[in-house]
C-alpha positions as CSV (number, residue, x, y, z in Angstrom):
1,M,198.4,4.7,-7.1
2,E,199.5,8.3,-6.6
3,A,202.9,7.6,-8.1
4,L,201.3,6.0,-11.2
5,R,199.0,9.0,-11.7
6,I,202.0,11.4,-11.4
7,K,204.0,9.5,-14.0
8,L,201.1,9.0,-16.3
9,E,200.2,12.7,-16.1
10,A,203.8,13.7,-16.8
11,H,203.9,11.4,-19.8
12,V,200.6,12.7,-21.2
13,G,201.7,16.3,-20.6
14,E,204.9,15.7,-22.6
15,M,203.0,14.1,-25.5
16,E,200.6,17.0,-25.6
17,K,203.4,19.5,-25.4
18,S,205.1,17.9,-28.4
19,N,201.8,17.7,-30.3
20,A,202.0,13.9,-30.3
21,K,198.8,11.9,-30.3
22,V,198.2,10.3,-26.8
23,A,197.8,6.6,-27.0
24,P,194.2,5.2,-26.8
25,G,193.1,4.7,-23.2
26,L,195.7,6.9,-21.5
27,Y,193.3,9.8,-20.9
28,A,190.7,7.3,-19.6
29,E,193.2,5.7,-17.3
30,L,194.1,9.0,-15.8
31,G,190.4,9.8,-15.5
32,T,189.9,6.6,-13.6
33,L,192.8,7.3,-11.3
34,Y,191.4,10.7,-10.5
35,L,187.9,9.2,-9.9
36,K,189.3,6.7,-7.5
37,A,191.0,9.6,-5.6
38,G,187.7,11.4,-5.4
39,A,188.4,14.1,-8.0
40,T,185.3,13.6,-10.1
41,Q,185.6,16.8,-12.2
42,K,189.2,15.9,-13.1
43,A,188.0,12.4,-14.1
44,I,185.3,14.0,-16.3
45,D,187.9,16.2,-17.9
46,F,190.1,13.3,-18.8
47,Y,187.2,11.2,-20.0
48,T,186.2,14.1,-22.3
49,K,189.8,14.3,-23.7
50,E,189.6,10.5,-24.4
51,R,186.3,10.9,-26.1
52,N,187.6,13.7,-28.3
53,A,190.9,12.1,-29.1
54,W,189.5,8.6,-30.0
55,P,186.0,8.6,-31.6
56,E,185.7,4.9,-31.2
57,S,185.5,5.5,-27.4
58,R,182.7,8.1,-27.8
59,V,179.8,5.9,-26.6
60,L,181.6,4.5,-23.5
61,M,183.2,7.9,-22.5
62,T,179.9,9.7,-23.0
63,S,178.1,7.2,-20.8
64,L,180.8,7.5,-18.0
65,I,180.7,11.3,-18.2
66,Q,176.9,11.4,-18.0
67,N,176.8,9.0,-15.1
68,L,179.4,11.1,-13.2
69,E,177.5,14.3,-13.9
70,R,174.3,12.8,-12.7
71,R,176.1,11.7,-9.5
72,Q,177.5,15.2,-9.0
73,S,174.1,16.7,-9.6
74,A,172.4,14.4,-7.1
75,A,175.1,15.1,-4.5
76,S,174.8,18.9,-4.9
77,G,171.0,18.5,-4.7
78,T,171.2,16.7,-1.3
79,K,173.6,19.3,0.1
80,Q,171.3,22.2,-0.4
């Protein structure tokens, strides 16, 4: 899974660098790979990029982002 994340991130980085539009779902896929690795904030960042790049994904990405933010909030509340 780590190798896939690295390759996908390199591909997306090259596309962004050349100002090419990243294909639908690639930001979301990267976000999911980060989420599975326990990097919630990175997942949120990529879900936000997906939402901004592809308006048709707005509802789903917003829902995922809000759920992750609530989990982060709840987790930080229990640690205090």
